[in-house]
DOVOSE-269836 format. One record per residue (C-alpha): residue number from 1; residue in one letter; y, z, x. Coordinates in steps of 0.2 Angstrom, whole numbers, plus 5000, padded with zeros to 4 digits. Each point is the difference from the previous one (the first is absolute). Layout:
BEGIN
+-----+------+------+------+------+
| pos | code |   yy |   zz |   xx |
+-----+------+------+------+------+
| NUM |    A |    Y |    Z |    X |
...
+-----+------+------+------+------+
***
This chain:
BEGIN
+-----+------+------+------+------+
| pos | code |   yy |   zz |   xx |
+-----+------+------+------+------+
|   1 |    X | 5950 | 5268 | 5782 |
|   2 |    X | 4988 | 4991 | 4988 |
|   3 |    X | 4989 | 5012 | 4990 |
|   4 |    X | 4982 | 5001 | 5006 |
|   5 |    X | 4988 | 4991 | 4989 |
|   6 |    X | 4983 | 5009 | 4997 |
|   7 |    X | 4986 | 4991 | 5006 |
|   8 |    X | 4985 | 4997 | 4989 |
|   9 |    X | 4986 | 5013 | 5003 |
|  10 |    X | 4985 | 4993 | 5010 |
|  11 |    X | 4983 | 5007 | 4996 |
|  12 |    X | 4996 | 5016 | 4991 |
|  13 |    X | 5012 | 5014 | 4998 |
|  14 |    X | 4994 | 5017 | 5007 |
|  15 |    X | 4990 | 5012 | 4989 |
|  16 |    X | 5013 | 5013 | 5003 |
|  17 |    X | 5014 | 4989 | 4994 |
|  18 |    X | 4990 | 4995 | 4984 |
|  19 |    X | 4994 | 5017 | 4996 |
|  20 |    X | 5017 | 5008 | 5002 |
|  21 |    X | 5006 | 4987 | 4988 |
|  22 |    X | 4986 | 5004 | 4988 |
|  23 |    X | 5004 | 5018 | 5001 |
|  24 |    X | 5018 | 4997 | 4995 |
|  25 |    X | 4995 | 4989 | 4985 |
|  26 |    X | 4985 | 5010 | 4994 |
|  27 |    X | 5002 | 5018 | 5007 |
|  28 |    X | 4988 | 5009 | 5011 |
|  29 |    X | 4984 | 4990 | 5003 |
|  30 |    X | 4983 | 5004 | 5007 |
|  31 |    X | 4992 | 4984 | 5007 |
|  32 |    X | 4981 | 5001 | 4995 |
|  33 |    X | 4993 | 4984 | 5006 |
|  34 |    X | 5003 | 4984 | 5010 |
|  35 |    X | 4995 | 4985 | 4989 |
|  36 |    X | 5005 | 4986 | 5012 |
|  37 |    X | 4988 | 4986 | 5000 |
|  38 |    X | 4990 | 4996 | 5016 |
|  39 |    X | 5009 | 4984 | 5003 |
|  40 |    X | 5016 | 5003 | 4991 |
|  41 |    X | 5017 | 4998 | 5009 |
|  42 |    X | 5007 | 5012 | 4988 |
|  43 |    X | 4998 | 5019 | 4998 |
|  44 |    X | 4995 | 5009 | 4984 |
|  45 |    X | 4999 | 5019 | 4997 |
|  46 |    X | 4995 | 5011 | 4986 |
|  47 |    X | 5011 | 5015 | 4997 |
|  48 |    X | 5002 | 5015 | 4988 |
|  49 |    X | 5016 | 5006 | 4993 |
|  50 |    X | 5004 | 5018 | 4997 |
|  51 |    X | 4997 | 4998 | 4982 |
|  52 |    X | 4982 | 4994 | 5004 |
|  53 |    X | 5003 | 4981 | 4996 |
|  54 |    X | 4991 | 4988 | 5012 |
|  55 |    X | 5012 | 4986 | 5007 |
|  56 |    X | 4997 | 4985 | 5011 |
|  57 |    X | 5013 | 4997 | 5015 |
|  58 |    X | 4998 | 4983 | 5007 |
|  59 |    X | 5010 | 4991 | 5014 |
|  60 |    X | 4999 | 4982 | 5005 |
|  61 |    X | 4999 | 4991 | 5017 |
|  62 |    X | 5010 | 4985 | 4993 |
|  63 |    X | 5014 | 4997 | 4988 |
|  64 |    X | 4992 | 4987 | 4989 |
|  65 |    X | 4985 | 5011 | 4996 |
|  66 |    X | 5012 | 5014 | 4995 |
|  67 |    X | 5011 | 4990 | 4989 |
|  68 |    X | 4986 | 4992 | 4991 |
|  69 |    X | 4992 | 5017 | 4997 |
|  70 |    X | 5017 | 5007 | 4993 |
|  71 |    X | 5002 | 4984 | 4989 |
|  72 |    X | 4983 | 5002 | 4993 |
|  73 |    X | 5001 | 5018 | 4996 |
|  74 |    X | 5017 | 4998 | 4992 |
|  75 |    X | 4997 | 4984 | 4990 |
|  76 |    X | 4981 | 4996 | 4998 |
|  77 |    X | 4988 | 5015 | 5002 |
|  78 |    X | 5008 | 5010 | 4986 |
|  79 |    X | 4992 | 4989 | 4988 |
|  80 |    X | 4983 | 5007 | 5006 |
|  81 |    X | 5005 | 5018 | 4995 |
|  82 |    X | 4987 | 5012 | 5008 |
|  83 |    X | 4992 | 4985 | 5008 |
|  84 |    X | 5013 | 5000 | 5014 |
|  85 |    X | 5010 | 5012 | 5010 |
|  86 |    X | 5018 | 5004 | 4994 |
|  87 |    X | 5015 | 4998 | 5013 |
|  88 |    X | 5009 | 5017 | 5003 |
|  89 |    X | 5013 | 4995 | 5013 |
|  90 |    X | 5002 | 4989 | 5015 |
|  91 |    X | 5010 | 4998 | 5016 |
|  92 |    X | 5004 | 4983 | 5007 |
|  93 |    X | 5006 | 5006 | 5017 |
|  94 |    X | 4982 | 5008 | 5003 |
|  95 |    X | 4991 | 4987 | 4990 |
|  96 |    X | 4992 | 5015 | 4991 |
|  97 |    X | 4996 | 5005 | 4982 |
|  98 |    X | 4992 | 5013 | 4990 |
|  99 |    X | 4989 | 4997 | 4984 |
| 100 |    X | 4989 | 5010 | 4989 |
| 101 |    X | 4982 | 5002 | 5006 |
| 102 |    X | 4986 | 4993 | 4989 |
| 103 |    X | 4985 | 5010 | 4995 |
| 104 |    X | 4988 | 4986 | 5003 |
| 105 |    X | 4988 | 4998 | 5015 |
| 106 |    X | 4997 | 4984 | 5010 |
| 107 |    X | 4985 | 4989 | 4993 |
| 108 |    X | 4983 | 5005 | 5006 |
| 109 |    X | 4989 | 4985 | 5006 |
| 110 |    X | 4990 | 5001 | 4984 |
| 111 |    X | 5016 | 5001 | 4989 |
| 112 |    X | 5007 | 4984 | 5008 |
| 113 |    X | 4984 | 4991 | 4993 |
| 114 |    X | 5002 | 5007 | 4982 |
| 115 |    X | 5005 | 4987 | 4988 |
| 116 |    X | 5009 | 5013 | 4989 |
| 117 |    X | 5011 | 5003 | 5015 |
| 118 |    X | 5004 | 4982 | 5002 |
| 119 |    X | 5003 | 4998 | 4981 |
| 120 |    X | 5013 | 5015 | 5001 |
| 121 |    X | 5008 | 4992 | 5015 |
| 122 |    X | 5002 | 4984 | 4991 |
| 123 |    X | 5009 | 5009 | 4986 |
| 124 |    X | 5012 | 5009 | 5012 |
| 125 |    X | 5004 | 4985 | 5010 |
| 126 |    X | 5005 | 4990 | 4984 |
| 127 |    X | 5012 | 5014 | 4996 |
| 128 |    X | 5007 | 4999 | 5018 |
| 129 |    X | 5002 | 4981 | 4999 |
| 130 |    X | 5009 | 5001 | 4984 |
| 131 |    X | 5011 | 5015 | 5005 |
| 132 |    X | 5015 | 4988 | 5002 |
| 133 |    X | 5004 | 4982 | 4994 |
| 134 |    X | 4991 | 4986 | 5009 |
| 135 |    X | 5010 | 4987 | 5009 |
| 136 |    X | 4997 | 4982 | 5006 |
| 137 |    X | 5001 | 4994 | 5018 |
| 138 |    X | 5000 | 4983 | 5007 |
| 139 |    X | 4999 | 5007 | 5018 |
| 140 |    X | 4983 | 5010 | 5001 |
| 141 |    X | 4988 | 4985 | 4999 |
| 142 |    X | 5010 | 4990 | 5013 |
| 143 |    X | 5002 | 5015 | 5011 |
| 144 |    X | 4981 | 5004 | 4999 |
| 145 |    X | 4996 | 4982 | 5004 |
| 146 |    X | 5012 | 4999 | 5015 |
| 147 |    X | 4992 | 5016 | 5007 |
| 148 |    X | 4982 | 4994 | 4997 |
| 149 |    X | 5004 | 4983 | 5009 |
| 150 |    X | 5008 | 5009 | 5015 |
| 151 |    X | 4986 | 5013 | 5002 |
| 152 |    X | 4987 | 4986 | 4999 |
| 153 |    X | 5009 | 4990 | 5013 |
| 154 |    X | 5000 | 5015 | 5012 |
| 155 |    X | 4982 | 5005 | 4997 |
| 156 |    X | 4992 | 4983 | 4998 |
| 157 |    X | 4990 | 5001 | 5016 |
| 158 |    X | 4993 | 5017 | 4995 |
| 159 |    X | 4996 | 4997 | 4982 |
| 160 |    X | 4993 | 4982 | 5002 |
| 161 |    X | 5004 | 4984 | 4992 |
| 162 |    X | 4991 | 5003 | 4984 |
| 163 |    X | 5008 | 5016 | 4995 |
| 164 |    X | 5017 | 4993 | 5006 |
| 165 |    X | 4998 | 4985 | 4989 |
| 166 |    X | 4996 | 5011 | 4985 |
| 167 |    X | 5014 | 5011 | 5003 |
| 168 |    X | 5013 | 4986 | 5001 |
| 169 |    X | 4992 | 4993 | 4984 |
| 170 |    X | 5004 | 5017 | 4991 |
| 171 |    X | 5017 | 5000 | 5007 |
| 172 |    X | 5003 | 4983 | 4992 |
| 173 |    X | 4993 | 5006 | 4983 |
| 174 |    X | 5013 | 5014 | 5001 |
| 175 |    X | 5014 | 4988 | 5000 |
| 176 |    X | 4994 | 4994 | 4983 |
| 177 |    X | 5005 | 5016 | 4993 |
| 178 |    X | 5019 | 5001 | 5003 |
| 179 |    X | 5005 | 5012 | 4987 |
| 180 |    X | 4991 | 5017 | 5000 |
| 181 |    X | 5001 | 5015 | 4989 |
| 182 |    X | 5003 | 5016 | 5010 |
| 183 |    X | 4997 | 5018 | 4995 |
| 184 |    X | 5001 | 5017 | 5009 |
| 185 |    X | 4984 | 5001 | 5010 |
| 186 |    X | 4993 | 5015 | 5009 |
| 187 |    X | 4995 | 4989 | 5015 |
| 188 |    X | 4987 | 5011 | 5008 |
| 189 |    X | 4986 | 5005 | 4987 |
| 190 |    X | 4987 | 5008 | 5011 |
| 191 |    X | 4989 | 5015 | 4999 |
| 192 |    X | 5012 | 5012 | 5009 |
| 193 |    X | 5014 | 4996 | 4987 |
| 194 |    X | 4989 | 5003 | 4985 |
| 195 |    X | 4997 | 5018 | 4994 |
| 196 |    X | 4990 | 5006 | 4986 |
| 197 |    X | 5004 | 5015 | 4989 |
| 198 |    X | 4987 | 5007 | 4988 |
| 199 |    X | 5013 | 5003 | 4987 |
| 200 |    X | 5013 | 4986 | 5003 |
| 201 |    X | 4989 | 4986 | 5006 |
| 202 |    X | 5005 | 4988 | 5013 |
| 203 |    X | 5016 | 5002 | 5011 |
| 204 |    X | 5008 | 4989 | 5013 |
| 205 |    X | 5010 | 5005 | 5015 |
| 206 |    X | 5007 | 4990 | 5016 |
| 207 |    X | 5013 | 4989 | 4994 |
| 208 |    X | 5007 | 4995 | 5016 |
| 209 |    X | 4995 | 4981 | 4997 |
| 210 |    X | 5007 | 4999 | 4983 |
| 211 |    X | 5010 | 4985 | 4996 |
| 212 |    X | 5001 | 4985 | 4987 |
| 213 |    X | 4985 | 4989 | 5002 |
| 214 |    X | 4987 | 4991 | 4990 |
| 215 |    X | 4990 | 5013 | 4991 |
| 216 |    X | 4984 | 4994 | 5006 |
| 217 |    X | 5004 | 5005 | 5018 |
| 218 |    X | 4996 | 5018 | 4995 |
| 219 |    X | 4981 | 4996 | 4998 |
| 220 |    X | 4998 | 4991 | 5017 |
| 221 |    X | 4993 | 5015 | 5009 |
| 222 |    X | 4989 | 5005 | 4986 |
| 223 |    X | 4993 | 4983 | 4999 |
| 224 |    X | 4997 | 5000 | 5019 |
| 225 |    X | 4993 | 5017 | 5002 |
| 226 |    X | 4991 | 5004 | 4983 |
| 227 |    X | 4999 | 4986 | 4987 |
| 228 |    X | 4992 | 4986 | 5011 |
| 229 |    X | 4984 | 5011 | 5000 |
| 230 |    X | 5002 | 5008 | 4983 |
| 231 |    X | 5007 | 4988 | 4987 |
| 232 |    X | 4998 | 5013 | 4987 |
| 233 |    X | 5014 | 5010 | 5008 |
| 234 |    X | 5011 | 4984 | 4998 |
| 235 |    X | 4995 | 4998 | 4982 |
| 236 |    X | 5004 | 5018 | 4996 |
| 237 |    X | 5017 | 4999 | 5009 |
| 238 |    X | 5006 | 4984 | 4990 |
| 239 |    X | 4994 | 5008 | 4984 |
| 240 |    X | 5011 | 5015 | 5003 |
| 241 |    X | 5014 | 4988 | 5006 |
| 242 |    X | 4998 | 4990 | 4984 |
| 243 |    X | 5003 | 4984 | 5009 |
| 244 |    X | 4989 | 4988 | 5010 |
| 245 |    X | 5007 | 4989 | 5014 |
| 246 |    X | 5003 | 4982 | 4997 |
| 247 |    X | 4998 | 4986 | 5012 |
| 248 |    X | 5018 | 5003 | 5008 |
| 249 |    X | 4996 | 5018 | 5002 |
| 250 |    X | 4984 | 4996 | 5009 |
| 251 |    X | 5009 | 4988 | 5012 |
| 252 |    X | 5013 | 5014 | 5004 |
| 253 |    X | 4986 | 5013 | 5002 |
| 254 |    X | 4992 | 4989 | 5013 |
| 255 |    X | 5016 | 4996 | 5009 |
| 256 |    X | 5004 | 5019 | 5000 |
| 257 |    X | 4983 | 5004 | 5008 |
| 258 |    X | 5001 | 4985 | 5012 |
| 259 |    X | 5018 | 5006 | 5006 |
| 260 |    X | 4993 | 5018 | 5003 |
| 261 |    X | 4985 | 4993 | 5009 |
| 262 |    X | 5010 | 4989 | 5012 |
| 263 |    X | 5013 | 5013 | 5003 |
| 264 |    X | 4986 | 5012 | 5005 |
| 265 |    X | 4991 | 4987 | 5011 |
| 266 |    X | 5017 | 4996 | 5009 |
| 267 |    X | 5003 | 5018 | 5004 |
| 268 |    X | 4982 | 5003 | 5006 |
| 269 |    X | 5000 | 4984 | 5011 |
| 270 |    X | 5016 | 5007 | 5008 |
| 271 |    X | 4991 | 5015 | 5008 |
| 272 |    X | 4982 | 5005 | 5005 |
| 273 |    X | 4991 | 5002 | 4984 |
| 274 |    X | 4982 | 5005 | 4997 |
| 275 |    X | 4988 | 4986 | 4995 |
| 276 |    X | 4996 | 5009 | 4984 |
| 277 |    X | 5018 | 5000 | 4995 |
| 278 |    X | 5002 | 4982 | 5004 |
| 279 |    X | 4985 | 4996 | 4989 |
| 280 |    X | 5007 | 5010 | 4986 |
| 281 |    X | 5016 | 4990 | 5000 |
| 282 |    X | 4990 | 4984 | 5000 |
| 283 |    X | 4990 | 5006 | 4985 |
| 284 |    X | 5016 | 5004 | 4991 |
| 285 |    X | 5006 | 4982 | 5004 |
| 286 |    X | 4984 | 4992 | 4994 |
| 287 |    X | 5001 | 5011 | 4984 |
| 288 |    X | 5018 | 4994 | 4996 |
| 289 |    X | 4995 | 4982 | 5002 |
| 290 |    X | 4982 | 5001 | 4993 |
| 291 |    X | 4993 | 5000 | 4983 |
| 292 |    X | 4998 | 5018 | 4998 |
| 293 |    X | 5016 | 5003 | 4990 |
| 294 |    X | 4996 | 5002 | 4981 |
+-----+------+------+------+------+
***
């Protein structure tokens, strides 16, 4: 009889399975808080060891997010020192990991508009982007252009002729940049993934989107959510990063934002979506194609 082959796990492991594994790895634990985000498919808990050390236990809904996080915590985030958590252990079968808990707190709304915070974030992200050797790719620009063209073809009736034509024009401009330099990027810089510690400064968490990409993609959400209306924050960030985007970077930034906007619009159009949300997706699309970037 042929040996049975384990089927890949579908969805989240149960909390009892994960915490049993965590107890065996870390010793007795007291779970003190559920830190799972409102819209997150993953689970995150804060626990306390018998020695009084806080630890994070996180388990993932899908394998790519798990492996990207483990890869980032092993290879890239150590360059940030106290600016990122440290991996303790992980279980591939459960798609779970344990890591050190950071002392920082999520940014308050006023802190998210503080130029000093954006300066410090620029310093930290430069360290992350340079935590491993950069490499070159001839596939990224081609892949982005292909996906842009496909999404525009699918959504042209919804977005209109003008936006469709501008999107196709940007896809063609991408093809002029065949060889791109790629670095490790966080991939999801948003307020809930940025912490502030009074003593250690800015810290980052949430590495489930980390991969090699053009460095500029890490500012896409900052540009959309903060910098468009507060250009002094943009200036502070790039001063801390000690580099300003060139023409190629700006094309890649627009393309990254446009892809995100079109993906979101496609998902929203496939279900009953409130008008306010549809209008937000259209604003994001207008912003990616408009003259607001830098």
